[in-house]
N, C-alpha and C positions, 0 to 999 in steps of 0.2 A: 574565821579562816574567809577571802573575799572569793566569788564566783564570779564570772562575767557572765549572768545570767538573769534574765529579769526574774520581778520577788514573784509573780502570779504563776511563771511557770515550776518555782523552784518549790512553790505550795502545791500546786500538780504532783509532781514527781513524790512527797513526803505524804501525800497523800494515799499513793497507792502503796499496798505493802506490797507489791511482786518491783514494781522501779526499787523501794526503798532494801529489798535483799537485793538486789541485781546491785546498789552501790556499796557496797557493806564487802572490803577487799578481803580475797581469799576465803570468802565462806563457800564450801561446798554443803548444797541443798539437800533435802532428805527426798528419795526415789518415792516416797510415798505423796501419793498426790493430796490427801485428805491432809494431811500436816498441812503449819501455817508457813505459809514461805520464808517466815524469818527463824526456823529450824533447823539445825543441821552440824556442824564440825569448822569448828574454826582456828585458826592455826596463829600463836601471837610470841612475837619472839622480845622476850624482856632479858635486857644486857646478854648473856652471854646461855643460854635458854632457849628452847623454841617448846610451848606445852600451849599441846591442843586439846581445845575445851569443845563438850556438846552439849547443847544447850538451843533456847530456843528466845526470842525477843518479841516486843510489842509496840507500835508506833500509832499512836489517835494525836488528834487535831485540839487544842484548848480555844477556850473562846476568844483569847487575847490575841490568836492569829499564831501561837506558838506550837511546837509540836513535843508528845512526851514519848522518848522511848526507856523503856525498862526492858530487862532482860539477865538471867539467871546461868551458869552451865557449869561442869562438872568435869575435870581431867578424865582426859578417856585412857591415862595410864597414871594411874594414882587414886588419893583420897581427898584430893585438892579441891575448893569451888570458887567460883566468885559472882559477884551480884552488881547490877551497876543502875542509878537511876537519872535519867540523863535529861534534859530539857536544849530544844532547840529555836534558839528565834529569827524571826528572816529582818536583818535591818538594809531596806535599798539604801543606792548610794545616791548621795547630793546629785550626782552628773546623771544620773540615770544608767550607768554605761554597766552596771550588776546589782548583786546584791553581798552582805555581808551575813553570813551563819556567825550565831553566837552561842558557845555551848555554856553547859554549867550543867553539874550535876556532882554527885558521889556514887563511893565505889567503896566494895569491899574484897576482900578475899583470902585464901588461907591455904597452905600446903604448898607447890613449889611458885611459886608467884612470889613468899615471905623470905623467900630466898636472897632475893635482890635485893638491892637498895631503892629506896625509895626514888630518888632520881630516873636513875632506870625504869622506875613505873612509869613516874609521868612522861618521861621519852616516850616510852614503847606506847600510852595512851594517844599521847599529840598523834604519833605519826599515825595509828590504827584513825584517827579524829581526821588529820588533813589528807586521807586518801578516801575518807567515805564521803566531806565536801569535793571530790574533784568528780568522783563517782556520779554526784545529784546533779553537780553543773554537767555533765555527756549526756545524760539521762534527760535533763530540762533543754539541751541541744537538740535532741534526735526528734522531729517531726512526727505524730501517732500517726500511725500503717494506713496508709486508704483503702479501703475495700475496692478488691482486682473485680471486674468487671469484664468477662469472657464476652469475646468479640465475635458475633454471628454475622457471619458471611451469609448476605441474604443471594436469594439465585440473579438477580439481578447483577450481583458485584462479581459473580463467579466468572472465572477468565473462558471458559470453554463456550459462554455464550456469546461471547464477545467477536468469537473468530468468525470470520466470512466464507460463507459453503460457495464453491466455486458451482457457474452454472450446470446444468446437465449439456453432455457432446453429444445427446440427441432431440432432435425435431420436433419439440410438442405436436406438431399437425403433422407430421408422419406418421401414419399407420405401419407398424413392423409387424408380419409376421415370423414367430419364432421357429416355426418348418420351416421355411423358407430359407430364415439364417444358416439353421444347424444342416440343412439336405439339400443338394443342389435342385437345380426345378427341376431338371428333367427328372428323376429319379423320385422328386417329389410329387410328378406325375404318375409316375408309373405306379406309384404304391398307393396315390388313391385310387388308380381305375383297378387294381389289383382287390383291393377291400370292400369293390360293390358288390353285393351281389350273397356277401358269407357273411354267415351266422358271428357272433360275438363269441359263441366257444370255438370257433372254429380260427377266428383270428386271434385269439387269446393263444389257443397254442399251435397255431400254423409256424412253422421253421422261419426261421429270418432270410430275408431275401435282396440280391444286391449288393452292396458296398459290405452292410452289415451283414453277410450269408458268410459263415465262417468256413475256412479254406479246408479246401481238402485234404486227407493225408497223404505223403505219397507213394503209401504203399498201395492203397486204394485206385490209386491214379496210375499206377505201373501194372497192378493185376488186369484193371479194365483194358489197357493195352494189348496187351497179351491176348485179351479175349478177342479181340478184335481182329488181330494176324489169323489167330487159332484157327477161327470157323471158313476162312476161304482156303486154309493150305488145306487142309481136311477132305472139304468138295472137292479141291485138286486131285488129292493121293486118291478120293473113290472114284471121280469120274476116270483113271488111266487106270485105273483095278480095271472098271466094267471094261473098256478098251480091250486089254489085254487080254482080257478071258475072251470076247466076243473072236477075238483074230487067232486062238487058239481051236475053239469051236470050229472055224472054216477050214484050218489048214485040214482037221480029222475028217 
């Protein structure tokens, strides 16, 4: 079979059991990580029958540049089995556009596979090898993944440091008194005068004055107003009683 991939790339793929397993069409690999990559289940259609085998295979490089693949499997449903011994040779094309894969080998089987004709078995094997060669070619065309290096953003590259800070609205040469800003000048001067000569305890417990003094309750104001008017009225009543008393005594 012809594969449009250089021979050196195909050699790298055939030397990697993981990539060889990925090229086998329809292979369901075992979930056990300790198992061989080329172990699992494989469905093969021979004539009008579909047979599922469970087994394993091994691939190894030879000194002459070829590769040997040997495997065996048993039927998942049934008592049949198969064995194969395969040799894969790489022949670069004259124009350098690809590589020819030459397969040769032997195989033996018993069970359900013997129910099909030799022509049907040969056709099934040929289709399996053609798809296997295509899988090797796809694996050779895919570049090896490069390690991902996480990007680290430095402090100088952070956008927050690129934002310009607007200048302050205050003049740096002006000395601003916070009390003058919060309290009017007249009340601030009065507060300074009233605090002179008082102890720290008196200052802490003194009731607030000026604009910060609490407003008197309405009931207290009305009571105070009543008291201011009641005292003069009582004095008038008392004086009137004295005058009337004296007048009555004179008449007697």
